[in-house]
C-alpha positions in Angstrom: -7.9 -33.5 -10.9 -10.7 -33.7 -8.4 -11.1 -31.8 -5.1 -13.7 -30.1 -2.9 -13.3 -26.9 -0.9 -15.3 -24.5 1.2 -17.0 -21.9 -1.0 -16.0 -18.8 1.1 -12.4 -19.9 1.5 -12.0 -20.5 -2.2 -13.7 -17.2 -3.2 -11.5 -15.3 -0.8 -8.3 -16.9 -2.1 -9.3 -16.5 -5.8 -10.1 -12.8 -5.2 -6.8 -12.2 -3.5 -4.8 -14.0 -6.2 -6.7 -12.2 -9.0 -5.6 -8.8 -7.8 -2.2 -9.6 -9.2 -3.4 -10.6 -12.7 -1.9 -8.3 -15.3 -4.3 -6.0 -17.1 -2.6 -6.7 -20.5 -0.9 -10.1 -20.2 2.1 -10.6 -22.4 1.0 -14.2 -23.0 -2.5 -15.7 -22.7 -1.3 -18.1 -19.9 -0.4 -15.2 -17.7 -4.2 -14.4 -17.4 -4.8 -17.6 -15.6 -4.8 -18.8 -12.0 -2.9 -22.1 -11.6 -4.7 -24.5 -9.2 -2.5 -27.3 -7.8 -4.3 -29.9 -5.6 -2.0 -32.0 -3.5 -2.7 -34.1 -0.4 -5.1 -32.0 1.7 -4.3 -28.6 0.3 -5.0 -26.4 -2.8 -2.4 -23.9 -4.0 -3.5 -20.9 -6.2 -0.7 -19.1 -8.1 -0.5 -16.0 -10.4 2.6 -14.7 -12.0 3.4 -12.0 -14.7 7.3 -12.2 -14.5 7.4 -9.2 -12.2 4.9 -10.0 -9.4 3.7 -13.4 -8.2 1.0 -14.3 -5.7 0.6 -17.7 -4.1 -2.2 -18.8 -1.6 -2.5 -22.1 0.1 -5.9 -23.3 1.5 -7.3 -26.5 2.9 -9.1 -28.8 0.5 -10.4 -32.4 0.3 -8.3 -33.8 -2.6 -9.5 -37.0 -4.3 -7.3 -36.8 -7.4 -4.1 -34.7 -7.1 -3.2 -32.7 -10.2 -3.0 -29.1 -11.5 -5.0 -27.0 -13.9 -4.8 -23.4 -15.3 -8.1 -21.5 -15.4 -8.7 -18.0 -16.7 -8.4 -15.9 -13.5 -10.9 -13.1 -13.9 -13.7 -15.5 -15.0 -13.0 -17.7 -12.0 -13.0 -14.8 -9.7 -16.4 -13.6 -11.0 -17.9 -17.1 -10.7 -16.6 -17.9 -7.2 -17.8 -14.6 -5.8 -21.4 -15.3 -7.0 -21.7 -19.0 -6.0 -24.2 -20.1 -3.4 -23.1 -21.0 0.1 -22.3 -24.7 -0.7 -19.1 -26.7 -1.0 -17.4 -26.3 -4.3 -16.1 -29.2 -6.3 -13.7 -28.9 -9.3 -13.0 -31.8 -11.6 -11.0 -31.7 -14.8 -12.5 -33.4 -17.9 -10.4 -33.1 -21.1 -9.9 -29.4 -21.9 -12.6 -28.4 -19.3 -12.5 -27.7 -15.6 -16.0 -28.5 -14.3 -17.0 -26.4 -11.3 -20.1 -27.4 -9.3 -21.6 -25.8 -6.3 -25.1 -26.7 -5.1 -27.3 -26.6 -8.3 -24.8 -24.5 -10.3 -22.4 -26.0 -12.8 -19.7 -24.3 -15.0 -17.5 -25.8 -17.6 -14.4 -23.6 -18.0 -11.9 -24.1 -20.8 -8.5 -24.5 -19.4 -5.1 -23.0 -20.5 -2.0 -25.0 -21.2 -0.3 -25.7 -17.8 3.0 -26.5 -19.4 3.3 -22.9 -20.7 2.9 -21.3 -17.3 6.2 -19.9 -15.9 7.8 -21.2 -12.7 7.2 -18.9 -9.8 10.1 -17.5 -7.9 10.6 -19.0 -4.4 10.0 -16.9 -1.3 13.4 -15.2 -0.6 15.2 -16.0 2.7 13.5 -14.3 5.6 15.2 -11.1 6.7 12.7 -10.2 9.4 9.0 -10.0 10.5 6.5 -7.5 11.7 2.9 -7.4 12.8 0.5 -7.2 9.9 -1.3 -4.2 11.4 1.9 -2.2 11.9 3.1 -3.0 8.4 -0.3 -2.1 6.8 -0.4 1.2 8.6 3.1 2.1 7.7 2.6 1.3 4.0 -0.6 3.4 3.9 1.1 6.3 5.5 4.0 6.6 3.0 2.4 5.2 -0.2 0.4 8.5 -0.7 3.6 10.3 -1.5 4.8 7.8 -4.2 4.6 9.0 -7.7 2.4 7.5 -10.4 4.7 8.8 -13.2 6.0 5.6 -14.8 8.7 7.6 -16.7 10.5 8.0 -13.3 10.5 4.4 -11.8 12.6 5.5 -8.8 9.7 7.7 -7.6 7.1 5.0 -8.0 8.6 2.8 -5.3 8.7 2.7 -1.5 12.2 2.8 -0.1 12.8 0.3 2.7 15.8 1.0 4.9 16.8 -1.7 7.4 19.1 -1.1 10.3 19.0 -4.1 12.7 15.7 -3.9 14.5 14.8 -0.6 12.9 13.0 -0.2 9.6 12.1 3.0 7.8 9.7 3.2 4.8 9.9 6.3 2.6 8.4 7.6 -0.6 8.4 10.8 -2.6 6.9 12.3 -5.8 9.2 15.4 -5.6 6.5 17.6 -4.0 6.4 15.8 -0.7 8.2 13.1 1.2 6.5 10.6 3.6 8.5 8.4 6.0 7.5 6.0 8.8 9.8 4.2 11.3 8.8 1.0 13.0 10.5 -1.9 14.8 10.6 -5.5 13.5 12.1 -8.8 14.5 15.3 -9.0 12.5 16.9 -12.3 11.6 20.3 -10.7 12.0 20.8 -8.1 14.8 23.5 -6.2 12.7 21.6 -6.5 9.4 21.9 -3.5 7.0 19.9 -3.3 3.8 18.2 -0.8 1.5 15.7 -1.9 -1.2 13.1 -0.2 -3.5 9.8 -2.0 -3.8 7.1 -0.9 -6.3 4.5 1.1 -4.3 1.5 -0.5 -5.9 2.6 -3.9 -4.8 3.4 -2.8 -1.3 -0.1 -1.3 -1.1 -1.8 -4.5 -2.2 0.3 -6.5 0.3 -0.5 -4.0 3.1 -4.2 -4.2 2.4 -4.4 -8.0 2.3 -1.9 -9.1 5.0 -3.3 -7.5 8.1 -3.7 -10.6 10.2 -0.8 -12.2 12.1 2.9 -11.6 11.4 4.3 -10.6 8.0 7.6 -12.3 7.0 9.7 -10.2 4.7 12.7 -11.4 2.6 15.1 -10.2 -0.1 17.3 -12.1 -2.5 18.7 -11.6 -6.0 16.6 -8.6 -6.9 13.4 -10.0 -5.5 11.4 -9.1 -2.4 9.0 -11.5 -0.7 6.1 -11.0 1.7 4.4 -13.9 3.5 1.5 -14.1 6.0 -1.1 -16.7 6.8 -0.5 -19.0 3.9 -0.3 -16.2 1.3 3.0 -15.2 -0.4 3.8 -12.3 -2.7 7.1 -11.8 -4.6 8.0 -8.8 -6.6 11.0 -7.7 -8.7 12.8 -4.8 -7.0 13.4 -1.4 -8.5 16.8 0.3 -8.8 18.1 1.2 -5.3 18.8 4.8 -6.3 16.8 7.3 -4.1 17.1 10.8 -2.7 18.7 11.6 0.6 15.4 11.9 2.3 16.8 11.7 5.9 18.7 14.9 5.5 15.7 16.8 4.3 13.5 15.5 7.1 16.2 16.4 9.7 16.3 20.2 8.9 15.5 22.6 11.7 12.3 24.7 11.8 11.9 27.9 13.9 8.1 27.7 14.1 5.9 24.9 15.4 2.1 24.7 15.6 0.2 21.9 17.3 -3.3 21.3 16.1 -6.0 18.7 17.0 -6.2 16.6 13.8 -9.9 15.9 13.5 -11.3 19.5 13.7 -8.4 20.8 11.6 -9.1 18.2 8.8 -12.8 19.0 8.8 -12.2 22.7 8.6 -9.8 22.2 5.6 -12.4 20.0 3.8 -15.2 22.5 4.3 -13.2 25.6 3.3 -11.7 23.7 0.3 -15.3 23.5 -1.2 -14.8 27.0 -2.6 -11.2 26.5 -3.7 -10.9 26.4 -7.4 -8.9 23.6 -9.1 -5.2 23.7 -8.3 -5.6 26.6 -5.9 -4.2 26.7 -2.4 -5.5 26.6 1.1 -4.1 29.4 3.1 -3.2 28.9 6.8 -2.6 31.9 9.1 -1.1 30.8 12.4 -1.3 33.2 15.3 -1.2 32.7 19.1 -4.1 30.3 19.9 -5.5 29.6 16.5 -5.0 28.9 12.8 -7.3 30.6 10.3 -8.0 28.3 7.3 -8.9 30.3 4.1 -9.6 29.6 0.5 -11.4 31.0 -2.5 -11.9 34.6 -3.5 -12.3 33.8 -7.2 -15.4 33.1 -9.3 -16.9 30.6 -6.8 -16.6 32.5 -3.6 -14.5 32.4 -0.4 -14.5 30.5 2.8 -12.7 30.8 6.2 -12.8 28.9 9.5 -10.7 29.3 12.7 -9.4 26.3 14.6 -7.5 26.2 17.9 -3.7 25.8 17.7 -0.8 26.1 20.0 2.0 28.2 18.3 5.7 28.3 19.2 7.5 31.0 17.3 6.4 34.0 15.2 3.0 34.3 13.5 3.1 32.9 9.9 0.9 32.7 6.9 1.6 29.7 4.5 -0.3 28.0 1.7 -0.5 24.3 0.5 -2.3 22.2 -2.0 -5.3 21.0 0.1 -5.1 17.3 -0.9 -1.3 17.2 -0.2 -2.1 18.7 3.2 -4.9 16.3 3.9 -2.7 13.3 2.9 -0.1 14.3 5.5 -2.7 14.8 8.2 -4.3 11.4 7.4 -1.0 9.7 8.3 -0.8 11.2 11.8 -1.6 8.6 14.4 -1.7 10.8 17.5 -4.7 13.1 18.5 -2.6 16.1 17.7 -0.3 16.9 14.8 2.8 19.1 14.9 3.4 21.4 11.9 7.0 22.6 11.7 7.6 25.7 9.5 10.5 28.0 8.7 9.0 30.5 6.2 6.1 30.8 3.8 8.3 29.8 0.9 10.0 26.7 2.4 8.6 23.2 2.8 6.9 22.3 6.1 7.1 19.1 8.1 4.0 17.4 9.5 4.6 14.8 12.3 3.0 12.9 15.1 2.9 14.7 18.3 6.0 14.2 20.5 9.8 14.6 20.5 10.6 11.4 18.4 7.7 11.0 15.9 7.5 7.7 13.9 5.7 9.5 11.1 7.1 12.4 9.1 5.6 14.1 6.1 7.5 17.0 4.3 5.3 19.0 1.9 6.1 21.9 -0.4 4.4 25.2 0.3 2.9 27.4 -2.4 3.7 31.0 -3.1 1.1 33.3 -1.7 -0.6 35.6 -4.2 
C-alpha cells in the first residue's frame, strides 16, 4: 500500500471514525481503523459488531491495498501532524506514516481478522442535517443512561409518510420532536428504536448537507457527505408517549425563554443537591425560588403571561433547564394542571414541533 492525502482531511476523517472505537474491544482487531486505498479514494472503517463507521476521502493512491492500524494511536498522531501532505506506505508488519519531517512506524493488526461491515440499509428517506441534528439534541437529553433498561436508552423514531417523530424517556420526563422529511414511499409506516448515544454522535457529526436514513434486518443506517454509520436496533417496545403528551391542561403560562433560564440558573445556586426550584405563577409574572436550608435562599421574578388560575409548582432544576433548552421559539409555553401532575413545555404556538413532559415534585 502507498498513498498520499491532505493532512487536515485525513485527521478529520480519522477523528470521526475513532469516536466509534469501543472502549473495551472484545478482540484486539476491533481497536483498529481499517484503511482501504483504491483508485483515487481512501476508505476508513471501524466496527464493533454493534456500531460501524465508514468515511471516504480523496487520496492519491500509488499502490492499492488495505491495512489495519490501531485507531486511537492513529487519531493522536494525525491530530498533531504539521500542515503537510501525509503519506502512508506499508512495509512488512509496519505502516510507515510520513508528514513533513515527521515519521512514524506503526505496527499493524491482522486485516484478515477484521469483521465485514454491514452495508448501508436501503434508503427510507432523507432530511437536512441541521434539522436532524437539532431534533436529536432536543430529545436525547430525556434518554436514560441506565443500561439495565435498554428500552429507555434509545430514541424512538416513528415514521408516517413525510412525518417523523423522535421521542425519548427516562421515566421522569418525555421529550418528543416532529419534523418533515423526504420519504422514499409516501405511505411508509415504521417504528424503530435507535441507541441514543449513537444518534447523538450522528447528529453532532452529520450537520452538513442531507442525511439519508435507512432500515433493514434490525440495522439502521445514516449517511451524509461520504460518511456512513450503521447500528444494531434495540427492541421496538416503547411507552405510549403520544397519549401522555396529548393530555389537556387547564393552566398555561408563556415566558420569554432567555430571562427565565437565567433566573433559574441564578436562583439554583442556593438550591441544595436534589432539591427543587419552586415556580409561583400569578397574573403577569412567575416567581422563581429556591433554598431555605443551610446554604441560604434566592428568589427572582420574571414576566409571564398566565391563562388560568394561579399555581405554585416545583421541578428538579436541571430537568426544567433541559426542557427549556429544546425550545426553538423566543417564548416557551408551560402547560400545567396541578402542583402534583406532570407539566408540558412546548414551543410557542398552537401546533408545537417540540414537546417536553416533566414530572413535578411535591412541595414541602
